[in-house]
DOFI-748460 format. One record per atom (N, C-alpha, C, O): atom name; residue in one letter; chain; residue number from 1; x, y, z. Coordinates in Angstrom, 1 decimal, always signed. Atoms other than C-alpha are relative to their C-alpha. Layout:
# residues N
[mipa CA A A NUM [X Y Z]] ...
END
This chain:
# residues 126
[mipa N M A 1 [+0.6 -1.0 -0.1]] [mipa CA M A 1 [+0.2 -0.3 +0.1]] [mipa C M A 1 [+0.8 +1.4 -0.3]] [mipa O M A 1 [+1.9 +1.3 +0.1]] [mipa N N A 2 [-0.4 -1.6 +0.0]] [mipa CA N A 2 [+1.1 +3.8 -0.8]] [mipa C N A 2 [-0.5 +0.9 +1.0]] [mipa O N A 2 [-1.7 +1.2 +1.2]] [mipa N H A 3 [+0.8 -1.2 -0.8]] [mipa CA H A 3 [+0.9 +6.3 +1.7]] [mipa C H A 3 [+0.6 +1.1 -0.6]] [mipa O H A 3 [+1.5 +1.2 -1.3]] [mipa N P A 4 [-0.3 -1.7 +0.8]] [mipa CA P A 4 [+0.9 +10.0 +0.7]] [mipa C P A 4 [+1.2 +0.7 +0.8]] [mipa O P A 4 [+1.6 +0.5 +1.9]] [mipa N A A 5 [-1.8 -0.5 -0.6]] [mipa CA A A 5 [+4.1 +12.1 +1.2]] [mipa C A A 5 [-0.9 +1.2 +1.1]] [mipa O A A 5 [-2.1 +1.6 +1.1]] [mipa N A A 6 [+0.5 -0.8 -1.1]] [mipa CA A A 6 [+3.7 +14.3 +4.0]] [mipa C A A 6 [-0.8 +1.7 -0.6]] [mipa O A A 6 [-1.6 +2.4 +0.0]] [mipa N T A 7 [+0.6 -1.3 +0.6]] [mipa CA T A 7 [+2.7 +17.4 +1.8]] [mipa C T A 7 [-1.2 -0.2 -0.5]] [mipa O T A 7 [-2.0 +0.7 -0.8]] [mipa N Q A 8 [+1.8 +0.5 +0.1]] [mipa CA Q A 8 [-0.4 +15.4 +0.9]] [mipa C Q A 8 [-0.9 +0.0 +1.0]] [mipa O Q A 8 [-2.1 +0.2 +0.9]] [mipa N L A 9 [+1.0 +0.2 -1.2]] [mipa CA L A 9 [-1.6 +14.8 +4.2]] [mipa C L A 9 [-0.2 +1.8 +0.5]] [mipa O L A 9 [-1.2 +2.0 +1.2]] [mipa N I A 10 [+0.4 -1.6 -0.2]] [mipa CA I A 10 [-1.5 +19.2 +4.6]] [mipa C I A 10 [-1.3 +0.1 -0.7]] [mipa O I A 10 [-2.3 +0.7 -0.2]] [mipa N I A 11 [+1.0 -0.3 +1.0]] [mipa CA I A 11 [-3.8 +19.1 +1.4]] [mipa C I A 11 [-1.3 -0.6 +0.7]] [mipa O I A 11 [-2.3 +0.0 +1.0]] [mipa N F A 12 [+1.6 +0.6 -0.9]] [mipa CA F A 12 [-6.3 +16.4 +3.2]] [mipa C F A 12 [-0.4 +1.0 +1.0]] [mipa O F A 12 [-1.4 +1.7 +0.9]] [mipa N A A 13 [+0.6 -0.6 -0.9]] [mipa CA A A 13 [-6.4 +18.2 +6.2]] [mipa C A A 13 [-0.6 +1.4 -0.4]] [mipa O A A 13 [-1.8 +1.6 -0.3]] [mipa N Q A 14 [+0.6 -0.8 +0.7]] [mipa CA Q A 14 [-6.8 +21.4 +4.5]] [mipa C Q A 14 [-1.8 +0.1 -0.9]] [mipa O Q A 14 [-2.9 +0.9 -0.8]] [mipa N E A 15 [+1.3 +0.3 +0.3]] [mipa CA E A 15 [-9.5 +20.1 +2.6]] [mipa C E A 15 [-1.3 -0.4 +1.0]] [mipa O E A 15 [-2.5 -0.1 +0.9]] [mipa N E A 16 [+1.0 +0.5 -0.6]] [mipa CA E A 16 [-11.3 +18.5 +5.3]] [mipa C E A 16 [-0.5 +1.3 +0.9]] [mipa O E A 16 [-1.7 +1.3 +1.2]] [mipa N R A 17 [+0.4 -0.9 -0.8]] [mipa CA R A 17 [-11.2 +21.7 +7.4]] [mipa C R A 17 [-0.6 +1.0 -0.5]] [mipa O R A 17 [-1.2 +1.9 +0.2]] [mipa N A A 18 [+1.0 -0.4 +0.9]] [mipa CA A A 18 [-12.9 +23.3 +4.3]] [mipa C A A 18 [-1.0 -0.3 -0.2]] [mipa O A A 18 [-1.9 +0.4 -0.7]] [mipa N R A 19 [+1.2 +0.5 +0.5]] [mipa CA R A 19 [-15.4 +21.1 +3.9]] [mipa C R A 19 [-1.0 +0.3 +1.5]] [mipa O R A 19 [-2.1 +0.8 +1.5]] [mipa N R A 20 [+1.0 -0.6 -0.9]] [mipa CA R A 20 [-16.5 +21.6 +7.5]] [mipa C R A 20 [-0.4 +1.1 +0.5]] [mipa O R A 20 [-1.5 +1.2 +1.1]] [mipa N K A 21 [+0.5 -1.4 +0.2]] [mipa CA K A 21 [-16.4 +25.1 +7.5]] [mipa C K A 21 [-1.2 +0.4 -0.7]] [mipa O K A 21 [-2.1 +1.1 -0.2]] [mipa N A A 22 [+1.4 +0.0 +0.9]] [mipa CA A A 22 [-18.9 +24.9 +4.4]] [mipa C A A 22 [-0.9 -0.4 +0.9]] [mipa O A A 22 [-1.7 +0.4 +1.4]] [mipa N G A 23 [+1.1 +1.0 -0.6]] [mipa CA G A 23 [-20.9 +22.1 +6.2]] [mipa C G A 23 [-0.9 +1.3 +1.3]] [mipa O G A 23 [-2.0 +1.8 +1.3]] [mipa N W A 24 [+0.7 -1.1 -0.9]] [mipa CA W A 24 [-21.2 +24.9 +9.4]] [mipa C W A 24 [-0.8 +1.1 -0.5]] [mipa O W A 24 [-1.9 +1.5 +0.0]] [mipa N H A 25 [+0.6 -1.3 +0.5]] [mipa CA H A 25 [-22.1 +27.9 +7.4]] [mipa C H A 25 [-1.2 -0.4 -0.7]] [mipa O H A 25 [-2.1 +0.4 -0.8]] [mipa N S A 26 [+1.4 +0.2 +1.0]] [mipa CA S A 26 [-24.9 +25.8 +5.2]] [mipa C S A 26 [-1.0 -0.4 +1.1]] [mipa O S A 26 [-2.2 -0.2 +0.8]] [mipa N V A 27 [+1.1 +0.1 -1.1]] [mipa CA V A 27 [-26.9 +25.0 +8.4]] [mipa C V A 27 [-0.2 +1.2 +1.0]] [mipa O V A 27 [-0.8 +1.3 +2.1]] [mipa N G A 28 [-0.1 -1.1 -0.9]] [mipa CA G A 28 [-26.2 +28.4 +9.4]] [mipa C G A 28 [+0.6 +0.5 +1.2]] [mipa O G A 28 [+0.4 +1.6 +1.6]] [mipa N K A 29 [-0.7 +0.1 -1.2]] [mipa CA K A 29 [-24.2 +28.0 +12.5]] [mipa C K A 29 [+1.7 +0.4 -0.5]] [mipa O K A 29 [+2.6 +0.0 +0.2]] [mipa N G A 30 [-1.7 -0.2 +0.1]] [mipa CA G A 30 [-20.6 +29.4 +10.9]] [mipa C G A 30 [+0.4 +0.8 +0.8]] [mipa O G A 30 [+1.6 +0.7 +1.1]] [mipa N Q A 31 [-0.6 -1.1 -1.2]] [mipa CA Q A 31 [-20.3 +32.1 +13.6]] [mipa C Q A 31 [+0.0 -0.5 +1.5]] [mipa O Q A 31 [+0.4 +0.0 +2.6]] [mipa N S A 32 [+0.1 +0.5 -1.1]] [mipa CA S A 32 [-21.2 +29.7 +15.9]] [mipa C S A 32 [+0.9 -0.2 +1.2]] [mipa O S A 32 [+2.0 +0.2 +0.8]] [mipa N E A 33 [-1.4 +0.2 -1.0]] [mipa CA E A 33 [-18.8 +28.9 +19.3]] [mipa C E A 33 [+0.4 -1.3 -0.7]] [mipa O E A 33 [+1.5 -1.5 -1.2]] [mipa N G A 34 [-0.5 +1.4 +0.4]] [mipa CA G A 34 [-19.0 +25.2 +18.1]] [mipa C G A 34 [+0.7 +0.1 -1.1]] [mipa O G A 34 [+1.7 -0.6 -1.2]] [mipa N A A 35 [-0.6 -0.2 +1.7]] [mipa CA A A 35 [-18.1 +26.4 +14.3]] [mipa C A A 35 [+1.5 +0.3 +0.5]] [mipa O A A 35 [+2.3 -0.5 +0.2]] [mipa N K A 36 [-1.2 -0.7 -0.4]] [mipa CA K A 36 [-15.1 +28.4 +15.7]] [mipa C K A 36 [+0.9 -1.2 +1.0]] [mipa O K A 36 [+2.2 -1.1 +1.1]] [mipa N Q A 37 [-0.7 +0.9 -0.9]] [mipa CA Q A 37 [-14.0 +25.4 +18.1]] [mipa C Q A 37 [+0.5 -1.1 -1.0]] [mipa O Q A 37 [+1.6 -1.7 -0.9]] [mipa N D A 38 [-0.1 +1.2 +1.1]] [mipa CA D A 38 [-14.1 +22.9 +15.2]] [mipa C D A 38 [+0.9 +0.3 -1.0]] [mipa O D A 38 [+1.7 -0.5 -1.5]] [mipa N D A 39 [-0.7 -0.3 +0.8]] [mipa CA D A 39 [-12.6 +25.1 +12.9]] [mipa C D A 39 [+1.9 +0.4 +0.5]] [mipa O D A 39 [+3.0 +0.5 -0.1]] [mipa N A A 40 [-1.8 -0.1 -0.7]] [mipa CA A A 40 [-9.3 +25.7 +15.5]] [mipa C A A 40 [+0.1 -1.4 +0.1]] [mipa O A A 40 [+1.1 -1.8 -0.6]] [mipa N L A 41 [-0.6 +1.2 -0.1]] [mipa CA L A 41 [-9.2 +22.2 +16.3]] [mipa C L A 41 [+0.6 -0.6 -1.5]] [mipa O L A 41 [+1.6 -1.2 -1.6]] [mipa N W A 42 [-0.3 +0.6 +1.4]] [mipa CA W A 42 [-9.0 +21.3 +12.5]] [mipa C W A 42 [+1.0 +1.1 -0.5]] [mipa O W A 42 [+1.5 +0.7 -1.6]] [mipa N W A 43 [-1.3 -0.3 +0.2]] [mipa CA W A 43 [-6.1 +24.3 +12.2]] [mipa C W A 43 [+0.9 -0.8 +0.9]] [mipa O W A 43 [+1.9 -1.3 +0.3]] [mipa N H A 44 [-0.8 +0.8 -0.5]] [mipa CA H A 44 [-4.4 +22.6 +14.7]] [mipa C H A 44 [+0.3 -1.4 -0.6]] [mipa O H A 44 [+1.5 -1.8 -0.5]] [mipa N I A 45 [+0.1 +1.8 +1.2]] [mipa CA I A 45 [-4.7 +19.0 +12.7]] [mipa C I A 45 [+0.9 +0.7 -0.9]] [mipa O I A 45 [+2.0 +0.3 -0.9]] [mipa N E A 46 [-0.8 -0.2 +1.1]] [mipa CA E A 46 [-3.5 +20.9 +9.7]] [mipa C E A 46 [+1.2 +0.8 +0.5]] [mipa O E A 46 [+2.1 +0.6 -0.4]] [mipa N R A 47 [-1.2 +0.0 -0.2]] [mipa CA R A 47 [-0.7 +22.6 +11.3]] [mipa C R A 47 [+0.9 -0.8 +0.4]] [mipa O R A 47 [+2.1 -0.7 +0.2]] [mipa N F A 48 [-1.0 +1.4 -0.4]] [mipa CA F A 48 [+0.6 +19.4 +12.9]] [mipa C F A 48 [+0.3 -0.7 -1.4]] [mipa O F A 48 [+1.5 -1.2 -1.6]] [mipa N M A 49 [-0.4 +0.7 +1.2]] [mipa CA M A 49 [+0.6 +17.8 +9.4]] [mipa C M A 49 [+1.2 +0.9 -0.8]] [mipa O M A 49 [+2.1 +0.4 -1.6]] [mipa N R A 50 [-0.8 -1.3 +0.7]] [mipa CA R A 50 [+2.5 +21.4 +8.2]] [mipa C R A 50 [+1.7 -0.7 +0.8]] [mipa O R A 50 [+2.7 -1.0 +0.3]] [mipa N H A 51 [-1.4 +0.7 -0.5]] [mipa CA H A 51 [+5.2 +20.0 +11.0]] [mipa C H A 51 [+0.3 -1.4 -0.7]] [mipa O H A 51 [+1.4 -1.7 -1.1]] [mipa N L A 52 [-0.5 +1.5 +0.4]] [mipa CA L A 52 [+5.3 +16.7 +9.8]] [mipa C L A 52 [+0.6 -0.1 -1.3]] [mipa O L A 52 [+1.1 -1.1 -1.7]] [mipa N A A 53 [-0.1 +0.0 +1.2]] [mipa CA A A 53 [+6.0 +17.9 +6.5]] [mipa C A A 53 [+1.5 +0.7 +0.0]] [mipa O A A 53 [+2.4 +0.7 -0.9]] [mipa N G A 54 [-1.5 -0.4 -0.1]] [mipa CA G A 54 [+9.0 +19.6 +7.8]] [mipa C G A 54 [+0.0 +1.6 +0.4]] [mipa O G A 54 [+1.0 +2.3 +0.5]] [mipa N D A 55 [-0.1 -1.5 -0.7]] [mipa CA D A 55 [+7.8 +23.0 +9.0]] [mipa C D A 55 [+0.9 +0.2 +1.2]] [mipa O D A 55 [+0.9 -0.6 +2.1]] [mipa N D A 56 [-0.7 +0.1 -1.3]] [mipa CA D A 56 [+10.2 +24.1 +11.5]] [mipa C D A 56 [-0.3 +1.0 +0.9]] [mipa O D A 56 [+0.7 +1.5 +1.5]] [mipa N R A 57 [+0.3 -1.0 -1.0]] [mipa CA R A 57 [+8.0 +26.8 +13.5]] [mipa C R A 57 [-0.2 -1.2 +0.9]] [mipa O R A 57 [-0.2 -2.4 +0.4]] [mipa N P A 58 [+0.4 +0.7 -0.9]] [mipa CA P A 58 [+7.3 +25.1 +16.7]] [mipa C P A 58 [-1.3 -0.4 +0.0]] [mipa O P A 58 [-2.0 +0.6 -0.3]] [mipa N P A 59 [+1.4 +0.3 -0.2]] [mipa CA P A 59 [+4.0 +23.2 +17.2]] [mipa C P A 59 [-0.5 +0.2 +0.8]] [mipa O P A 59 [+0.3 +0.2 +1.8]] [mipa N R A 60 [+0.5 -0.7 -1.3]] [mipa CA R A 60 [+1.5 +24.6 +19.9]] [mipa C R A 60 [-1.3 -0.7 +0.1]] [mipa O R A 60 [-2.0 -1.0 -0.8]] [mipa N H A 61 [+1.5 +0.5 -0.3]] [mipa CA H A 61 [-1.4 +23.1 +21.8]] [mipa C H A 61 [+0.2 -1.7 -0.5]] [mipa O H A 61 [-0.8 -2.3 -0.7]] [mipa N H A 62 [+0.2 +1.3 +0.1]] [mipa CA H A 62 [-0.4 +19.6 +21.0]] [mipa C H A 62 [+0.5 -1.1 +1.0]] [mipa O H A 62 [+0.8 -2.2 +0.7]] [mipa N G A 63 [-0.2 +0.8 -1.4]] [mipa CA G A 63 [+0.1 +18.3 +24.7]] [mipa C G A 63 [-1.5 -0.5 +0.1]] [mipa O G A 63 [-2.4 -0.2 -0.7]] [mipa N G A 64 [+1.0 +0.1 -0.8]] [mipa CA G A 64 [-2.6 +16.9 +26.9]] [mipa C G A 64 [-1.4 -0.4 -1.0]] [mipa O G A 64 [-1.6 -1.2 -2.0]] [mipa N A A 65 [+1.1 -0.1 +0.7]] [mipa CA A A 65 [-6.2 +17.6 +26.1]] [mipa C A A 65 [+0.0 +0.2 -1.3]] [mipa O A A 65 [-0.4 -0.7 -2.0]] [mipa N A A 66 [-0.1 -0.3 +1.6]] [mipa CA A A 66 [-5.7 +19.3 +22.7]] [mipa C A A 66 [+0.6 -1.5 -0.6]] [mipa O A A 66 [-0.1 -1.9 -1.6]] [mipa N K A 67 [-0.6 +1.0 +0.5]] [mipa CA K A 67 [-3.9 +16.2 +21.7]] [mipa C K A 67 [-1.3 -1.2 +0.0]] [mipa O K A 67 [-1.9 -1.6 -1.0]] [mipa N D A 68 [+1.3 +1.0 -0.1]] [mipa CA D A 68 [-6.6 +13.8 +23.0]] [mipa C D A 68 [-1.4 +0.4 -0.8]] [mipa O D A 68 [-2.2 -0.5 -1.0]] [mipa N A A 69 [+1.2 -0.5 +0.5]] [mipa CA A A 69 [-9.3 +16.2 +21.3]] [mipa C A A 69 [+0.1 -0.5 -1.7]] [mipa O A A 69 [-0.6 -1.1 -2.4]] [mipa N M A 70 [-0.5 +0.0 +1.6]] [mipa CA M A 70 [-7.2 +16.3 +17.8]] [mipa C M A 70 [-0.8 -1.5 -0.4]] [mipa O M A 70 [-1.8 -1.6 -1.2]] [mipa N I A 71 [-0.2 +1.3 +0.4]] [mipa CA I A 71 [-7.1 +12.4 +17.7]] [mipa C I A 71 [-1.6 -0.6 +0.2]] [mipa O I A 71 [-2.0 -1.4 -0.6]] [mipa N A A 72 [+1.7 +0.3 -0.4]] [mipa CA A A 72 [-11.1 +11.8 +19.2]] [mipa C A A 72 [-0.8 +0.6 -1.3]] [mipa O A A 72 [-1.7 +0.0 -1.9]] [mipa N N A 73 [+0.6 -0.7 +1.1]] [mipa CA N A 73 [-12.1 +14.6 +16.5]] [mipa C N A 73 [-0.1 -0.8 -1.5]] [mipa O N A 73 [-1.0 -1.0 -2.2]] [mipa N L A 74 [-0.4 +0.3 +1.5]] [mipa CA L A 74 [-10.4 +12.9 +13.4]] [mipa C L A 74 [-0.5 -1.5 +0.2]] [mipa O L A 74 [-0.7 -2.1 -0.9]] [mipa N R A 75 [+0.1 +1.8 +0.1]] [mipa CA R A 75 [-11.1 +9.1 +14.6]] [mipa C R A 75 [-2.0 -0.1 -0.2]] [mipa O R A 75 [-2.6 -1.0 -0.8]] [mipa N T A 76 [+1.2 +0.0 +0.2]] [mipa CA T A 76 [-14.9 +10.3 +14.9]] [mipa C T A 76 [-0.7 +0.3 -1.6]] [mipa O T A 76 [-1.8 -0.1 -2.1]] [mipa N T A 77 [+0.2 -0.8 +1.5]] [mipa CA T A 77 [-14.8 +12.2 +11.3]] [mipa C T A 77 [+0.2 -1.6 -0.7]] [mipa O T A 77 [-0.8 -2.2 -1.2]] [mipa N Y A 78 [-0.2 +1.2 +0.5]] [mipa CA Y A 78 [-13.3 +8.8 +10.1]] [mipa C Y A 78 [-1.0 -0.8 +0.0]] [mipa O Y A 78 [-1.6 -1.1 -1.1]] [mipa N R A 79 [+1.1 +1.0 -0.3]] [mipa CA R A 79 [-15.8 +6.5 +11.5]] [mipa C R A 79 [-1.0 +0.6 -0.9]] [mipa O R A 79 [-1.2 -0.1 -1.8]] [mipa N K A 80 [+1.4 -0.2 +0.5]] [mipa CA K A 80 [-18.8 +8.3 +10.2]] [mipa C K A 80 [+0.1 +0.0 -1.7]] [mipa O K A 80 [-0.7 +0.0 -2.6]] [mipa N A A 81 [+0.0 -0.6 +1.6]] [mipa CA A A 81 [-17.4 +8.9 +6.8]] [mipa C A A 81 [+0.1 -1.5 -0.5]] [mipa O A A 81 [-0.3 -1.6 -1.7]] [mipa N L A 82 [+0.2 +1.7 +0.0]] [mipa CA L A 82 [-17.0 +4.8 +6.9]] [mipa C L A 82 [-1.8 -0.2 -0.6]] [mipa O L A 82 [-2.4 -0.4 -1.6]] [mipa N V A 83 [+1.7 +0.3 +0.0]] [mipa CA V A 83 [-20.7 +4.7 +7.6]] [mipa C V A 83 [-0.5 +0.5 -1.2]] [mipa O V A 83 [-0.9 -0.1 -2.1]] [mipa N A A 84 [+0.9 -0.9 +1.4]] [mipa CA A A 84 [-22.0 +7.4 +5.1]] [mipa C A A 84 [+0.4 +0.0 -1.1]] [mipa O A A 84 [-0.2 +0.6 -1.9]] [mipa N F A 85 [-0.5 -0.5 +1.1]] [mipa CA F A 85 [-19.5 +7.0 +2.2]] [mipa C F A 85 [+0.5 -1.6 -0.5]] [mipa O F A 85 [+1.0 -1.9 -1.5]] [mipa N D A 86 [-1.0 +1.4 +0.5]] [mipa CA D A 86 [-18.2 +3.4 +2.3]] [mipa C D A 86 [-1.0 -0.7 -1.6]] [mipa O D A 86 [-0.4 -1.2 -2.6]] [mipa N A A 87 [+0.7 +0.5 +1.3]] [mipa CA A A 87 [-20.9 +2.2 -0.5]] [mipa C A A 87 [+0.3 +0.8 -1.1]] [mipa O A A 87 [-0.1 +0.5 -2.2]] [mipa N K A 88 [-0.1 -1.3 +1.4]] [mipa CA K A 88 [-20.0 +5.2 -2.9]] [mipa C K A 88 [+1.6 -0.2 -0.3]] [mipa O K A 88 [+2.5 +0.2 +0.4]] [mipa N P A 89 [-1.7 -0.1 +0.1]] [mipa CA P A 89 [-16.6 +4.4 -4.4]] [mipa C P A 89 [+0.5 +1.4 -0.6]] [mipa O P A 89 [+1.7 +1.7 -0.5]] [mipa N E A 90 [-0.5 -1.3 +0.2]] [mipa CA E A 90 [-16.5 +8.0 -5.7]] [mipa C E A 90 [+0.8 +0.7 +1.2]] [mipa O E A 90 [+1.7 +1.5 +1.1]] [mipa N H A 91 [-0.2 -0.7 -1.3]] [mipa CA H A 91 [-16.1 +8.8 -2.1]] [mipa C H A 91 [+1.1 -0.6 +0.7]] [mipa O H A 91 [+1.4 +0.0 +1.7]] [mipa N H A 92 [-0.9 +0.7 -0.3]] [mipa CA H A 92 [-13.2 +6.3 -1.5]] [mipa C H A 92 [+1.3 +0.7 +0.4]] [mipa O H A 92 [+2.0 +0.4 +1.3]] [mipa N P A 93 [-1.3 -0.7 -0.5]] [mipa CA P A 93 [-10.4 +8.8 -1.8]] [mipa C P A 93 [-0.2 +1.0 +1.3]] [mipa O P A 93 [+0.7 +1.4 +2.1]] [mipa N K A 94 [+0.0 -0.7 -1.1]] [mipa CA K A 94 [-11.8 +10.7 +0.8]] [mipa C K A 94 [-0.2 -1.0 +1.5]] [mipa O K A 94 [+0.0 -0.5 +2.6]] [mipa N I A 95 [+0.2 +1.1 -1.6]] [mipa CA I A 95 [-12.4 +7.6 +3.6]] [mipa C I A 95 [+1.8 -0.1 -0.2]] [mipa O I A 95 [+2.5 +0.1 +0.8]] [mipa N F A 96 [-1.6 +0.5 +0.1]] [mipa CA F A 96 [-8.3 +6.8 +2.1]] [mipa C F A 96 [+0.6 +1.5 +1.0]] [mipa O F A 96 [+1.1 +1.4 +2.1]] [mipa N A A 97 [-0.6 -1.0 -0.5]] [mipa CA A A 97 [-7.3 +10.5 +3.0]] [mipa C A A 97 [-0.3 +0.2 +1.6]] [mipa O A A 97 [+0.6 +0.5 +2.4]] [mipa N L A 98 [+0.0 +0.0 -1.7]] [mipa CA L A 98 [-9.2 +10.5 +6.6]] [mipa C L A 98 [+0.9 -0.8 +0.6]] [mipa O L A 98 [+1.6 -0.5 +1.6]] [mipa N R A 99 [-0.7 +0.8 -0.8]] [mipa CA R A 99 [-7.5 +7.4 +7.3]] [mipa C R A 99 [+1.6 +0.2 +0.4]] [mipa O R A 99 [+2.2 -0.2 +1.4]] [mipa N E A 100 [-1.3 -0.2 +0.1]] [mipa CA E A 100 [-4.0 +8.5 +6.4]] [mipa C E A 100 [+0.2 +1.0 +1.1]] [mipa O E A 100 [+1.0 +0.9 +2.0]] [mipa N L A 101 [+0.0 -1.6 -0.9]] [mipa CA L A 101 [-4.7 +12.1 +8.3]] [mipa C L A 101 [+0.3 -1.0 +1.5]] [mipa O L A 101 [+1.3 -0.9 +2.1]] [mipa N L A 102 [+0.3 +0.6 -0.9]] [mipa CA L A 102 [-5.9 +9.5 +11.3]] [mipa C L A 102 [+1.5 -0.6 +0.6]] [mipa O L A 102 [+2.0 -0.2 +1.7]] [mipa N Y A 103 [-1.2 +0.7 -0.2]] [mipa CA Y A 103 [-2.8 +7.2 +11.1]] [mipa C Y A 103 [+1.4 +1.2 +0.4]] [mipa O Y A 103 [+2.2 +1.0 +1.4]] [mipa N A A 104 [-1.0 -0.9 -0.2]] [mipa CA A A 104 [-0.4 +10.2 +10.9]] [mipa C A A 104 [+0.2 +0.8 +1.2]] [mipa O A A 104 [+1.2 +1.3 +1.6]] [mipa N L A 105 [+0.2 -1.0 -1.4]] [mipa CA L A 105 [-1.7 +12.1 +14.0]] [mipa C L A 105 [+0.3 -1.0 +1.0]] [mipa O L A 105 [+1.3 -1.0 +1.7]] [mipa N E A 106 [+0.0 +1.2 -0.8]] [mipa CA E A 106 [-2.4 +9.0 +16.0]] [mipa C E A 106 [+1.3 -0.4 +0.7]] [mipa O E A 106 [+1.6 -0.4 +1.9]] [mipa N F A 107 [-1.2 +0.8 -0.5]] [mipa CA F A 107 [+0.8 +7.4 +16.0]] [mipa C F A 107 [+0.6 +0.8 +0.2]] [mipa O F A 107 [+1.0 +0.7 +1.4]] [mipa N T A 108 [-0.9 -1.0 -0.1]] [mipa CA T A 108 [+2.9 +10.2 +15.7]] [mipa C T A 108 [-0.2 +0.5 +1.2]] [mipa O T A 108 [+0.8 +0.3 +2.0]] [mipa N L A 109 [+0.3 -0.2 -1.6]] [mipa CA L A 109 [+1.1 +11.6 +19.1]] [mipa C L A 109 [+0.5 -1.0 +1.1]] [mipa O L A 109 [+1.2 -0.9 +2.1]] [mipa N L A 110 [-0.4 +0.9 -1.1]] [mipa CA L A 110 [+1.3 +8.6 +20.8]] [mipa C L A 110 [+1.3 -0.4 +0.1]] [mipa O L A 110 [+1.6 -0.9 +1.2]] [mipa N Y A 111 [-1.5 +0.8 -0.2]] [mipa CA Y A 111 [+5.0 +7.5 +20.2]] [mipa C Y A 111 [+1.0 +1.6 +0.1]] [mipa O Y A 111 [+2.2 +1.5 +0.3]] [mipa N T A 112 [-1.2 -1.2 -0.6]] [mipa CA T A 112 [+6.6 +11.4 +20.8]] [mipa C T A 112 [-0.5 +0.4 +1.1]] [mipa O T A 112 [-1.7 +0.5 +1.4]] [mipa N K A 113 [+0.4 -0.7 -1.6]] [mipa CA K A 113 [+6.8 +12.9 +24.3]] [mipa C K A 113 [-0.6 +1.3 -0.5]] [mipa O K A 113 [-1.8 +1.5 -0.2]] [mipa N E A 114 [+0.5 -1.4 -0.2]] [mipa CA E A 114 [+6.4 +16.7 +23.3]] [mipa C E A 114 [-0.5 +0.2 -1.5]] [mipa O E A 114 [-1.7 +0.5 -1.9]] [mipa N H A 115 [+0.2 -0.6 +1.5]] [mipa CA H A 115 [+6.9 +17.4 +19.3]] [mipa C H A 115 [-0.3 -0.9 -0.8]] [mipa O H A 115 [+0.1 -1.9 -0.2]] [mipa N P A 116 [+0.0 +0.5 +0.9]] [mipa CA P A 116 [+6.1 +15.6 +16.3]] [mipa C P A 116 [+1.6 -0.2 -0.9]] [mipa O P A 116 [+2.3 +0.7 -1.3]] [mipa N I A 117 [-1.3 +0.1 +1.0]] [mipa CA I A 117 [+9.2 +14.5 +14.4]] [mipa C I A 117 [-0.2 +0.3 -1.4]] [mipa O I A 117 [-0.9 -0.5 -2.0]] [mipa N P A 118 [+0.1 -0.1 +1.7]] [mipa CA P A 118 [+9.5 +15.7 +10.8]] [mipa C P A 118 [+0.3 -1.2 -0.6]] [mipa O P A 118 [+1.1 -2.0 -0.2]] [mipa N I A 119 [-0.5 +1.3 +0.7]] [mipa CA I A 119 [+9.4 +13.0 +8.1]] [mipa C I A 119 [+0.7 +0.9 -1.3]] [mipa O I A 119 [+0.4 +1.8 -2.0]] [mipa N H A 120 [-1.4 -0.4 +1.0]] [mipa CA H A 120 [+12.5 +13.2 +6.1]] [mipa C H A 120 [+0.0 -1.3 -1.1]] [mipa O H A 120 [+0.7 -2.3 -1.0]] [mipa N R A 121 [+0.3 +1.4 +1.0]] [mipa CA R A 121 [+11.3 +10.7 +3.1]] [mipa C R A 121 [+1.4 -0.4 -0.6]] [mipa O R A 121 [+1.6 -1.6 -0.9]] [mipa N E A 122 [-1.2 +0.6 +0.7]] [mipa CA E A 122 [+15.0 +10.8 +1.8]] [mipa C E A 122 [+0.8 -0.9 +1.1]] [mipa O E A 122 [+2.0 -1.3 +1.0]] [mipa N R A 123 [-0.9 +0.5 -1.3]] [mipa CA R A 123 [+16.0 +9.2 +5.2]] [mipa C R A 123 [-1.1 -1.5 +0.4]] [mipa O R A 123 [-0.9 -2.3 +1.3]] [mipa N A A 124 [+0.9 +0.9 -0.3]] [mipa CA A A 124 [+12.9 +6.6 +5.0]] [mipa C A A 124 [+0.9 -1.5 -0.1]] [mipa O A A 124 [+2.1 -1.6 -0.4]] [mipa N A A 125 [-0.6 +1.3 -0.1]] [mipa CA A A 125 [+13.8 +2.9 +5.3]] [mipa C A A 125 [-0.7 -0.5 -1.4]] [mipa O A A 125 [-1.7 +0.0 -2.0]] [mipa N A A 126 [+0.7 +0.5 +1.2]] [mipa CA A A 126 [+13.0 +1.0 +2.3]] [mipa C A A 126 [-1.0 -1.2 +0.2]] [mipa O A A 126 [-1.6 -1.6 -0.8]] 
END
């Protein structure tokens, strides 16, 4: 199985953040507290993916409760996408993207103490 490059994970996160923002606006709750919190959470997920891709700015809010919230939100989004889109082949790339985001976020946060370690593809094992 091929895994996406770290830069592709940034695009996946940006697309999901935009989709969620549009969803909040479509139901007339774009300025609600829930929408703002959701957007902030997905901003942190997007920022985390940028750090994995080599952005050297220090990550923020990736510890403790924020770490758990990012993982829980992404895991729930992935599970809901499986139920909603699994029978529709045109949505399989979306499910794949969410799964890859979840794996990158979950495993990196679970196995690092403070900050994620940027992915260096040129040093990857064969």
